[in-house]
Structure formats: structure tokens, C-alpha cells
N, C-alpha and C positions, 0 to 999 in steps of 0.2 A: 468418497472424497468430495470436498466442497466444490472443486472445479467441475467435476462430472455432474454433480447435482445441479449447479447453477446453469450449466450448458443446456439443460433440458427444461429450464424455466422460461417464462415470458418476461420476468422482471428481475432487476438486480437482487443480489443476496448480500446482506450485511452480516458479517461474522465477527463476533467478539470473542477473544480468548477469555478464559475463566478469571484472569486477574485484571481485566479491563474495568475501569471505573468511569461511569457516565456521569457527567456533571448535571446539576439541576437545569442549566440552560442549554442542554445538549440539542434539543430540537431547533431552537432558534439559531444557535451557533452553526449547527450542521446545515441548516437551510441556507444561511448566508454563504457558507463555503460552497455547498453543492450547486448553488445557482451559477457559480463561476467555473464549474467543471465542464469541459466539453462533452456534448451529448454522446460522442462516439468513444467514450472512455472504455478501457478494458478492466482496470481496477483503480480504486481510490483508497489510499492509505489515510486513515484518520489520526494516526499517531506517528510522530517522528521522535526517535530516541534523542534525548538531550545531547548526547555526544555525536550525533549525526547532523545537527542543525547547521553547523559551520560548513558542511558539505555543499550547502546552497551557494557558497561563494567560490567554489573550486572550478577551475577550467580543467577539463579532463579529456583524455583520449581513451577510446574503448577498443578492445580487440573484437574479433568476430563473435565471440561468445557473449560479450557485454561486460567483461571485467575491466575496471577502470584503472588508469594511471593518472595521477594528478600532475598537471603541467603548469599550473599557475593559479592565480587568485584574482577575483574581480571585486569591485565595490558592490554592496547590496543591491542598489538600483540597477546594476548592470548584469545581474545574474543571468547565466545562460539557461537556467531552469525556470525563470519567471514566465508564468502564463498570464496572471492577473494579480491583483492586490493580495488575495487570499490563497490563490491556487497556483501551484507550480508543477512542472513535470517532475516525476518522482526523482529525488536526488539522494535519498539515503540508501544504505547498503543492506539494511535488514529491518525487521520490525513488523509483526503481524498482530499487534494488540487489537486493532480494529481495522478491517479491510472490507470494502464493498467491491464485489465482482459483478460485471455485466454478463449476460448469457454469452455474448460473443467472446468476451475475455475468457470465460470458462472454457469455451471450445478451443481457443488458441492455446491456452495453457496446457490443456490435456494433450493436444496434438504435439506441442513442443516437448512436453515431458516424455511422451512415447517415442518421439524422434531421437532425442539426445539422452534420455534418462536424467535422473537428478542425483548428482554426486556431491551435494552440499546441503546445508540446512535449507529447507523449502523457502523460507523468507529470503535468503540470499539469492536463490534461483529466481524467485519472482522479480526482484529488482534487477538482476542481470538480464532477464528477458525484456524488461523495460528499457534498460540501457542499450540493448542490441536492437531496439525498435521492433521486436517481435510482438510486443503488446504495448498499448498506450497506458502508462501508469501515471497517476497524479497524487500529489500530497499537498498538505497545507504549507504555505510559506512559513519560515521560521517564526515570525511574529504571531501567526495564527495557528501554530501547531499545538494547540491546547484543547482540541475538541474532545479528546478522550485522554485519560491518563491511566496509570496502572498502579497496582499495589502488589509487589512481588511477595510480600509477607502474608497476604490474605490467604486464608484457608480455602481451598477449592471445594465447592459443593456440587458442581455440575455433574460429575460422574455418579453422584449418590441420589439423583432425582429421577422421578418417573418421566420427566419431560425430555430427557436426553434422547436424541434421535440419531440412530446409526445410519449413515448414508453409505451405499455401496456395498 
């Protein structure tokens, strides 16, 4: 599992799903965004689903697990998720097209999964852990949420290569 793997590393681990598409300017765009991410991050999502970008404007209440109830809406500049111009506290409910995990984040996620189990899609679990403040997750703000995109129709070749690495 990627969380267990990164928890034993000294550096963050960037994981792309097989349908992730990296743009030509990825390095510069990522560098500008990552410069605004707090150094004590646990995970950073590089992709925000189009239908989740409006979530940046919602005022929410969370239960102890981290499940959200929308209780209002704010103007863009007043978002409760804003951290900086490019970086926000994770505000979407799913999406793992491209995620960077820190070693500390990997350890926290492994511990949380062992404690409570995972009874939902793993990406939903990840963002609920952030909502519940068990991990510190970050995402690009909606106007900068184009660091990575995806192509659902692309044929996956990852599992047919010699370079695939099985972890765990």
C-alpha cells in the first residue's frame, strides 16, 4: 500500500493514477503551487474534479468522522479553505488522480485506517480524514486546479510493464 510505503521513506511520494495526464508545463506549475504548501503537509492533491471545485465556496459542518454537511456559501475571496493564492486546505470529497504523501502523512493514514477501517472508497476516506483534522490535506484553489488532468478513455498500460512495482 502506498501509505505504508511512504511511511518508511525519507521524502514525499508522488503517486499518479494510470489515467493521469501531466501537462508540458507540469514542473513549473507544480513548483509554483508547492512553494505555497505548508511544510508540515500530510498529503497534497494535485487534481480537483470539475464538479468539486464549487465546494471551495461552501461553509460546512463536520461530524467526528469528517463527513460534511453544507450550511451555507461564501464569496471566493472569503473561502474557509483558502491558505494562499494557489493553495487551499483540501475541500473536495474525492479524487486521487495525482496525490503527494509525506512520510508523516503515510504513518497517520496507516494508523487511522487500522483504527477505524475503511468502509468507503479510499479517496473519500482520505478527504474525510482531512476534514476531521486527522491529517493535513491540501489542494490547489479552483483557479489553479489544472496542475494535472485525466483521460478516462485512455488505455491503461501500467499493469503491462516491467516497471510496475508491487508494494506490500
